[in-house]
N, C-alpha and C positions, 0 to 999 in steps of 0.2 A: 887248500880249499878256501874259497871266498868267505869272508867273515859273515856274510849274509846267508850262507847256505844252511839248510835245516839240519845241523849236526845231530840233533836228538830225535828227529822224526824217524820212525821205524820204516825201513825200506820196503818197497813192494817186492814180494817174493814169489807171486803166482803169475804164470803166463795166462791164466784164465781171468785175471783182473780185467774189467771192461776197458780201463784206460790203456792197459798194455795191449790188449787185443785190437784196440783202435789204431795204435801206432803200427802194429804189424800189418793190418789191412791197408793202411795208407802207404806203407812201403811197397806192398806187393801189387796193388791194383790201381791203375790210372783212373778207372771209373769211380773208385772210392775217393780219390783226390779231387776229381772234378765235382763230385756231389757235395763234398764237405768244404771245398774251397781251401783245403789245407795240404801241406806237404811236410816232409821230414828233412831236417838238416842235421848232419852228424859232424862232430869235430869242433874243437875250439876255434881254429882259424876260420873255417867256413861259417860258423855261427857268428863270429865277430864281424865278418864282411857283410853277412846278411842283415844284422841289426844296424850296422853303420849305414847301410843303404836305405834304411827306413822301413824295412819289413817288421811286422809285429809277431812276436812269439806268443802263441796262445798257452803253451805249457812247455816247460823245460824239465828234462829228466837227467839225473846225475847218478853215476855209479861210483861211489866214494872209493871202492877198492881199486878201481882203474884210474880214476882222476887223481887220487892221492892228494898231495898238497898243492897241486896246480891251481892257478887262478881261474875259476870258472864261475858262471853266473849262478845265482841261487836257483834251486830246482828241487823237484821231488826225487828222493833217493830210491834207487832200485838195486836189487841184488845182482851179482855178476851173471848168474844164470838167466835172469830176466833180461838184462841188458844184451846178452848174447842173442836172444831171440828178437829183441826189438831192433838191434842194429843191422843195417844192410851189409856192412862190411866190417872186417876186422880192424883192430887198432885205431879206433876212432876216439880215443882219449877219454872215454867214459862220459861223454856229454852228447845229448841229442835233444832236438826241440821240434814241437809242432808249430809251424809257421803259417800265417795267413797268406794266401796267394795274392799277387798283384799283377793283373793282366794289363799290359800297356797296349795302346793302339798306335797307329801311325801318327795320329793327331797329337799324341802325347810327346813325340820326339822333339827335343830342342837341339837343333843342328847349328853348327858354327858357320862361319863365312864360307869355308871350303870343306864341307864334310867328307869323311871317308866312311863308307858303309860296306859291310859284308852281307851279301844276300845269298841264301842257300835255298834251293828249290828241292822239295821232296826228300829232305834228309830223313833217314830212317833209323840210323844207329845213334842212340843217345850218347855213347862215348865219343863218337866223332864230333857231335855238336858241342859237347862239353869242351873238347880240345880246341875247337875253333873259337869258342868264347874266350878261352885262356889266351890264345894268340891275339884276339881282338883287343883284349885288355892290355896286353903288352905293347901293342901297336897304337894304343890310344884311339881306336876306331870309335866313331860317334855312336854306332849302334850295329846290332846284328838283326837282320830281318829274315825270318824263317817262313818261306812261302809253301803253302799246301803241305804242312808238316805231317810226317808219319810217326812222330814220336812226341811224347808228352814233355813239355818244357820243364816240368818239375820231376821228371824221372830221377830216381836216386843215382843211377849210373851217370846221368848227365851232370848232376851236381857234384858228384865225386870227381869226374874227369875235368871239370872246370876249375877245381880247387878254389872255389869262391867267386870265380868270374861270372857265374850265373847271376850274381847280385851286383857286380860292379859295372857290367856292360848292359845298357838298355837293350832289351830283346823284345821283338814284336813278332807275333804270328799273324799271318794274313794270307789272302789268296795272291797268286801271281799277278792277276790283272790289277788288283788293288795296289800292289807294290809298283808295278809299271806306271800306273797313272800318277802315283805319288812322286816317283822319280822324275817323270816327264814334266809335271807341273812345276817342279822346283829347279829345273834345269840341271839335274844331276846326271852326269855322263854314265851310261850303262856299258860296262866292259864285261863281256861274257867269256868265260874260260871254256874253250872248245878246241878240238884238233883241226876241224875243217875250216878252210877259208879264214885263217888266223895268222897273226904275226907274233913274234916273241914278246913276252910281257915287258921286257926291259926296253923295248923300242916304242912303248906306248906312254903318252903323257898321263900321269896320275896326279899332277899337282892341282888340277881343277876339281870342283866337286865331283866325286867319283863313287860309283857303286860297283864293287867287284862281285860278279854273279857266278855261282858254281852250282852244278847239278850233282846227281848221285854218281858214284864210281861205276855202277853197272850200266846205266843208260845215258848219263850226261844230262844236258839241258833239253827241255822241250822246244819245239819249233816256235812257240809263243815268245820265248825269251830270245832266241836267235834272231827273230825278226825285229824285236824291240831294241836290240843292241845298237849302240853307236859305234862300237868297234869289237872285234873278236880277238882274243889274246890266247896264247898258249905258253906252257912251260916246255922248252925243248927237252925231249927224252933221248938220252944218248945210249941207253942200254937196250935190252931186248924187250922189255915191257913198255906198254904205251900209256901208263897212267901212274899217278901217285895216290896215296891215301888222301881223301878230301881235306882232312885237317892239316896235313903237311902242305898240300897245294895252297890252302888258304894262308898259311903262315908265310910262304914264299911271296905270294902276291901282296899281302899286307905290308910286309917289310920292304918290298920294292917301293911301295907308296911312301913309306916312312923315309927311305933313302932319298927319293926324289924331292920330297918336301923339306929335306934338311932338318928333320926333327932331332932334338937333342934331349938327353935325360936331364933332370934337375941338377945332377952333379956336374954334367958337362956345361950347363948354362952358367954355373958358378965358377 
């Protein structure tokens, strides 16, 4: 346990405690998160990424019986029974925090000379979005833009699936038209992933400023994006099915861009 942790403070033992009830409500309801401007982060690694990215923790809760002697931030101790009710998932190392939201806009994005962006239209499954963020972090994408989102960007399932990438990758929610205008104004090439009227992704140049745009697995992209595209690309499907999970498809496309750009890891550069 961190030397600054309140070793002698009596732990919270009642799930009816107002502070405990607040955490539970924020975990369960997106409306509560929006109203309070707060969300919950669980786990040492996730919280470390969150704080390193400049997010502010309003309150931290620690379950000493679970955290043991692990290095964790100072926080309010809670009993195992209370922690089990507060935590959204099992095995989160006995630490969770209430964190202040930070909503980025397109104007907040700081893009490099040849940015690589992942754009998702109408994504509805938070686990899929979290997995896409994880791939975007691995590929060093400049940002993920979520257009007309159907899921809360601070949904606990999203944060869990991202393994901290929800904090390491700049993420913006906006309308499709706002995103299209943003990309066109900056000369960023729009590549839409679709089956119709498309060419294999590996035959398409991704070395220039590029936005990879994907829709939902069920309906794909809307006509608005198809018409705005500079090129249409597809992942060839050799089996009987005609699509991949959106997070898997995103990873394939992102790492094709990495391959074309000749990106290397820090170890390879040395």
